[in-house]
C-alpha positions, 0 to 999 in steps of 0.5 A: 500500500502506498503511504500518505507521505509518498503520495503527498511528496509526489503531489507537491513535486507535480504542483511545483515543478515542470518536466523537461526532457533533454541532454545536459551539455558541457559549456566552458566555464567562462561562458556568461550564463555558466558563470551565472550558475546556469546549466545548458540543456539540449531539449529533446522530443522523442518519438523514435529511438535513438532520439534526434535531439539536435535541431531542438532549442538549447535552454539555460536554466539556473542550476538551483531551479533543477529539483531533480534529474533522472535518466530515461534509459534512452540515448540521443541519436548522437549517443548522449544519455537523455534525462528527465529534469524536474524544473521549478515551475517559476524558474526563468530560462534562456532559450537559444534558438536559431532560425534561417532567414533570407539575406534580404530579411536580415537587412531589416533586422534592427537587433533591438529586442521586441517591445514588451507586451502591454500590461493585461489591464490598463485604466487611463483617462481618455485623451479626448474626455473633455471634448467627447463629453459634448458628443451624443454617442455613449461609447464616445462619452455621451452626456453623463447626466442622462446616462450615468450616476457617476459623471466620471465613468465616461472620462476613462477607457479600459484596455484589456489584452489589447482591446479598448473598452469605452463607457456605455452606461451605468447603474447606481453603483457601477459603470458599464463599458463596451468594446469601442 
């Protein structure tokens, strides 16, 4: 019979780690990520034996985030042993990938990182709130005295995951917004 402690330990490990299959790689000690305490792993997605791991990304994970390592008994097509890693679910990893592009596309690359995604939820004052108050359309700041218990409802807009919502109407206690 399985023990409570064993089941609890398995459940805890499952909830706090994610599984990653790959080959640990040797890296020179002077590599900046190696000096920062990270371990390079060639990710493997195995369907056949031997497993063709090359061509998959290399990830660098902080060694402190590796909660466990177990051999799978399988080999990569290059002969290295493949391991299952238990990685802390909140760990940040660096992913090295290479992609082939045409030389004409490379001319347009600026080298700058892509801007970060906008926050998922933004509430801000509408830039045209003062002018819009004079318009009739509720989505564009219609007359608050006729539609709103809260005159400030039509002065803001809400952006959620890239979609912008404008004031439509309100009740005594809350504002109702619709997609603009």
